[in-house]
OpenMM code with the backbone's topology and positions (N, CA, C; nanometers):
from openmm import Vec3, app, unit

residues = "UNK UNK UNK UNK UNK UNK UNK UNK UNK UNK UNK UNK UNK UNK UNK UNK UNK UNK UNK UNK UNK UNK UNK UNK UNK UNK UNK UNK UNK UNK UNK UNK UNK UNK UNK UNK UNK UNK UNK UNK UNK UNK UNK UNK UNK UNK UNK UNK UNK UNK UNK UNK UNK UNK UNK UNK UNK UNK UNK UNK UNK UNK UNK UNK UNK UNK UNK UNK UNK UNK UNK UNK UNK UNK UNK UNK UNK".split()
positions = [
    Vec3(10.0857, 8.0760, 12.1910),
    Vec3(10.1557, 8.0977, 12.2680),
    Vec3(10.3655, 8.1419, 12.2541),
    Vec3(10.3189, 8.0595, 12.1730),
    Vec3(10.5433, 8.0293, 12.1087),
    Vec3(10.5460, 8.2352, 12.0222),
    Vec3(10.4346, 8.2603, 12.0294),
    Vec3(10.4554, 8.4119, 11.9017),
    Vec3(10.5334, 8.5244, 12.0390),
    Vec3(10.4072, 8.5242, 12.1626),
    Vec3(10.4458, 8.6582, 12.2443),
    Vec3(10.5846, 8.5862, 12.3505),
    Vec3(10.6670, 8.4392, 12.3279),
    Vec3(10.7559, 8.4736, 12.3776),
    Vec3(10.9159, 8.5875, 12.3547),
    Vec3(10.9094, 8.5837, 12.2014),
    Vec3(11.0280, 8.7088, 12.1849),
    Vec3(10.9826, 8.8437, 12.3181),
    Vec3(10.8175, 8.8707, 12.2697),
    Vec3(10.8215, 8.9810, 12.3560),
    Vec3(10.8308, 8.9386, 12.5178),
    Vec3(10.8396, 8.8845, 12.5590),
    Vec3(10.8719, 8.8586, 12.7172),
    Vec3(10.9741, 8.8202, 12.7156),
    Vec3(11.0739, 8.7862, 12.6620),
    Vec3(11.2054, 8.7571, 12.6352),
    Vec3(11.2882, 8.9375, 12.6313),
    Vec3(11.2432, 8.9843, 12.5467),
    Vec3(11.3003, 9.0878, 12.5160),
    Vec3(11.2621, 9.2103, 12.6687),
    Vec3(11.1609, 9.2124, 12.7134),
    Vec3(11.1083, 9.2453, 12.8141),
    Vec3(11.1917, 9.2060, 12.9959),
    Vec3(11.2390, 9.0814, 12.9783),
    Vec3(11.3357, 9.0644, 13.0576),
    Vec3(11.5011, 9.0772, 13.0615),
    Vec3(11.5601, 9.1412, 12.8833),
    Vec3(11.6544, 9.1481, 12.8717),
    Vec3(11.6742, 9.2993, 12.9312),
    Vec3(11.5773, 9.3835, 12.8502),
    Vec3(11.5645, 9.5324, 12.8971),
    Vec3(11.6607, 9.6003, 13.0391),
    Vec3(11.5822, 9.4681, 13.1066),
    Vec3(11.6273, 9.5096, 13.2493),
    Vec3(11.7872, 9.5599, 13.3107),
    Vec3(11.8228, 9.4775, 13.2100),
    Vec3(11.9805, 9.4888, 13.2610),
    Vec3(12.0624, 9.5044, 13.1163),
    Vec3(12.0143, 9.5252, 12.9694),
    Vec3(12.1129, 9.5346, 12.8518),
    Vec3(12.0030, 9.6447, 12.8025),
    Vec3(12.0859, 9.7301, 12.7547),
    Vec3(12.0364, 9.8380, 12.6034),
    Vec3(11.9613, 9.8091, 12.5124),
    Vec3(11.8963, 9.9087, 12.4608),
    Vec3(11.7549, 9.8414, 12.3746),
    Vec3(11.8640, 9.8096, 12.2283),
    Vec3(11.9432, 9.8930, 12.2186),
    Vec3(12.0217, 9.8411, 12.0836),
    Vec3(12.1271, 9.7267, 12.0846),
    Vec3(12.1504, 9.6590, 12.2601),
    Vec3(12.2638, 9.5891, 12.2640),
    Vec3(12.1249, 9.3987, 12.2020),
    Vec3(12.0030, 9.4404, 12.3181),
    Vec3(11.9265, 9.3314, 12.2816),
    Vec3(11.9224, 9.3084, 12.1012),
    Vec3(11.8729, 9.4316, 12.0528),
    Vec3(11.7988, 9.3754, 11.9098),
    Vec3(11.9951, 9.3499, 11.8259),
    Vec3(12.0546, 9.4561, 11.8728),
    Vec3(12.1827, 9.3268, 11.8062),
    Vec3(12.2037, 9.1720, 11.8508),
    Vec3(12.1878, 9.1429, 11.9675),
    Vec3(12.2177, 8.9816, 11.9663),
    Vec3(12.0752, 8.9142, 11.9166),
    Vec3(11.9844, 8.9718, 11.9162),
    Vec3(11.8717, 8.9449, 11.8385),
    Vec3(11.9011, 8.9097, 11.7123),
    Vec3(11.9517, 8.9819, 11.6363),
    Vec3(11.9761, 8.9820, 11.4489),
    Vec3(12.0866, 8.8809, 11.4690),
    Vec3(12.2519, 8.9114, 11.5739),
    Vec3(12.2962, 8.8272, 11.5425),
    Vec3(12.3223, 8.6713, 11.5650),
    Vec3(12.2305, 8.6542, 11.6259),
    Vec3(12.1603, 8.5038, 11.6821),
    Vec3(12.0962, 8.4873, 11.5636),
    Vec3(12.0319, 8.5310, 11.4927),
    Vec3(11.9311, 8.5196, 11.3810),
    Vec3(12.0111, 8.4979, 11.2548),
    Vec3(12.1658, 8.5348, 11.2364),
    Vec3(12.2086, 8.5127, 11.1165),
    Vec3(12.3021, 8.4555, 11.1657),
    Vec3(12.3599, 8.4059, 11.2592),
    Vec3(12.4510, 8.3183, 11.2884),
    Vec3(12.3689, 8.1390, 11.2861),
    Vec3(12.2176, 8.1671, 11.2497),
    Vec3(12.1495, 8.0683, 11.2281),
    Vec3(12.1667, 8.0410, 11.0745),
    Vec3(12.0942, 8.1493, 11.0095),
    Vec3(12.0451, 8.1716, 10.8805),
    Vec3(12.1364, 8.1764, 10.8147),
    Vec3(12.2619, 8.2356, 10.8225),
    Vec3(12.3356, 8.2550, 10.6421),
    Vec3(12.3988, 8.1001, 10.6424),
    Vec3(12.4410, 8.0340, 10.7511),
    Vec3(12.5026, 7.8699, 10.7118),
    Vec3(12.3766, 7.7777, 10.6416),
    Vec3(12.2257, 7.8225, 10.6891),
    Vec3(12.1746, 7.7473, 10.6094),
    Vec3(12.1835, 7.7417, 10.4525),
    Vec3(12.1356, 7.9437, 10.4193),
    Vec3(12.1645, 7.9895, 10.3040),
    Vec3(12.2413, 7.9316, 10.2405),
    Vec3(12.3744, 7.9214, 10.3167),
    Vec3(12.5305, 7.8783, 10.2202),
    Vec3(12.5356, 7.7476, 10.1340),
    Vec3(12.4453, 7.6368, 10.2862),
    Vec3(12.4184, 7.5421, 10.2310),
    Vec3(12.2978, 7.4559, 10.1139),
    Vec3(12.2041, 7.5609, 10.1043),
    Vec3(12.1156, 7.5807, 10.0180),
    Vec3(12.1425, 7.5951, 9.8818),
    Vec3(12.2431, 7.7162, 9.8857),
    Vec3(12.3339, 7.8241, 9.7636),
    Vec3(12.2345, 7.9051, 9.7518),
    Vec3(12.1709, 7.9908, 9.8205),
    Vec3(12.0475, 8.0541, 9.7947),
    Vec3(12.1116, 8.2223, 9.7847),
    Vec3(12.2954, 8.2433, 9.8640),
    Vec3(12.3426, 8.3643, 9.8536),
    Vec3(12.3755, 8.3903, 9.7498),
    Vec3(12.4155, 8.3391, 9.6754),
    Vec3(12.4639, 8.3363, 9.5208),
    Vec3(12.3853, 8.4539, 9.4219),
    Vec3(12.2675, 8.4373, 9.4705),
    Vec3(12.2063, 8.5402, 9.3790),
    Vec3(12.1699, 8.7175, 9.4114),
    Vec3(12.2207, 8.7104, 9.5458),
    Vec3(12.2367, 8.8215, 9.6196),
    Vec3(12.3414, 8.9056, 9.5590),
    Vec3(12.4614, 8.8490, 9.5395),
    Vec3(12.5697, 8.9005, 9.4583),
    Vec3(12.5330, 9.0067, 9.4045),
    Vec3(12.6426, 9.1390, 9.4413),
    Vec3(12.5938, 9.2781, 9.3823),
    Vec3(12.4776, 9.3632, 9.3940),
    Vec3(12.4001, 9.2942, 9.5209),
    Vec3(12.2935, 9.3622, 9.5422),
    Vec3(12.2984, 9.3982, 9.6895),
    Vec3(12.4440, 9.3905, 9.7223),
    Vec3(12.4518, 9.3829, 9.8741),
    Vec3(12.4102, 9.5451, 9.9490),
    Vec3(12.4665, 9.6211, 9.8866),
    Vec3(12.3722, 9.7549, 9.9188),
    Vec3(12.2023, 9.7552, 9.8909),
    Vec3(12.1439, 9.7049, 9.8537),
    Vec3(12.0104, 9.6873, 9.8208),
    Vec3(11.9435, 9.5826, 9.9551),
    Vec3(12.0111, 9.4983, 9.9994),
    Vec3(11.9764, 9.3682, 10.1140),
    Vec3(12.0407, 9.4804, 10.2482),
    Vec3(12.1253, 9.5454, 10.2619),
    Vec3(12.1564, 9.6405, 10.3702),
    Vec3(12.0849, 9.6711, 10.3754),
    Vec3(12.0044, 9.7810, 10.3121),
    Vec3(11.8873, 9.8571, 10.3366),
    Vec3(11.7723, 9.8390, 10.3973),
    Vec3(11.7371, 9.6757, 10.3143),
    Vec3(11.5879, 9.6283, 10.3368),
    Vec3(11.5949, 9.5849, 10.5066),
    Vec3(11.7639, 9.5234, 10.5297),
    Vec3(11.7544, 9.4549, 10.6045),
    Vec3(11.7542, 9.5503, 10.7485),
    Vec3(11.7769, 9.7047, 10.7138),
    Vec3(11.8046, 9.8311, 10.8058),
    Vec3(11.6701, 9.8802, 10.8413),
    Vec3(11.5742, 9.8588, 10.7192),
    Vec3(11.4451, 9.9173, 10.7461),
    Vec3(11.3450, 9.8432, 10.7971),
    Vec3(11.3200, 9.7007, 10.7634),
    Vec3(11.2484, 9.5746, 10.7792),
    Vec3(11.2436, 9.5285, 10.8807),
    Vec3(11.4045, 9.5400, 10.9340),
    Vec3(11.4332, 9.4029, 11.0610),
    Vec3(11.4544, 9.4659, 11.1576),
    Vec3(11.5988, 9.5429, 11.1513),
    Vec3(11.6207, 9.6001, 11.2710),
    Vec3(11.5396, 9.7306, 11.3076),
    Vec3(11.5084, 9.7815, 11.2359),
    Vec3(11.4121, 9.9355, 11.2527),
    Vec3(11.2739, 9.8662, 11.3364),
    Vec3(11.2023, 9.7919, 11.2881),
    Vec3(11.1216, 9.7262, 11.3776),
    Vec3(11.1370, 9.6946, 11.4821),
    Vec3(11.2758, 9.5891, 11.4651),
    Vec3(11.2958, 9.5295, 11.6455),
    Vec3(11.3527, 9.6114, 11.7169),
    Vec3(11.4020, 9.7423, 11.6885),
    Vec3(11.4409, 9.8330, 11.7918),
    Vec3(11.3605, 9.9262, 11.8107),
    Vec3(11.2212, 9.9464, 11.7449),
    Vec3(11.0785, 10.0314, 11.7948),
    Vec3(11.0696, 9.9471, 11.9143),
    Vec3(11.0132, 9.7940, 11.8565),
    Vec3(10.9628, 9.7378, 11.9770),
    Vec3(11.0384, 9.7562, 12.1073),
    Vec3(11.1417, 9.7228, 12.0378),
    Vec3(11.2607, 9.6801, 12.1982),
    Vec3(11.3182, 9.8385, 12.2694),
    Vec3(11.2552, 9.9437, 12.2005),
    Vec3(11.1988, 10.0691, 12.2924),
    Vec3(11.1121, 10.0827, 12.3639),
    Vec3(10.9833, 10.0193, 12.2929),
    Vec3(10.8950, 10.0219, 12.3369),
    Vec3(10.8797, 9.9701, 12.4912),
    Vec3(10.8983, 9.8620, 12.4668),
    Vec3(10.9116, 9.7714, 12.5797),
    Vec3(10.9460, 9.8460, 12.7127),
    Vec3(11.0433, 9.9338, 12.7022),
    Vec3(11.0593, 9.9732, 12.7962),
    Vec3(10.9716, 10.1048, 12.8410),
    Vec3(10.8434, 10.1351, 12.8038),
    Vec3(10.7482, 10.2041, 12.8313),
    Vec3(10.6084, 10.0954, 12.8738),
    Vec3(10.6322, 10.0231, 12.8917),
    Vec3(10.5265, 9.9669, 12.8930),
    Vec3(10.5272, 9.8881, 13.0176),
    Vec3(10.4165, 9.8277, 13.0983),
    Vec3(10.4234, 9.7365, 13.2060),
    Vec3(10.3554, 9.6174, 13.1938),
] * unit.nanometer
topology = app.Topology()
chain = topology.addChain("A")
for resn in residues:
    res = topology.addResidue(resn, chain)
    for name in ("N", "CA", "C"):
        topology.addAtom(name, app.Element.getBySymbol(name[0]), res)
């Protein structure tokens, strides 16, 4: 049940917003929640010096699929 909720919410959101804006909002909300948690746990220190790799992985493995899913939801009923 819970695993399907994001797809329903994406379908509702793309009626009024562009897919890029939906993905940007989704990633921004996740970052707003997860970055403070990572800071409190002290796990971000190990990423220093690897910002380019982290950005590339984020784009390929997070933003890319989210964007493709959101564009795909425009074309299904």
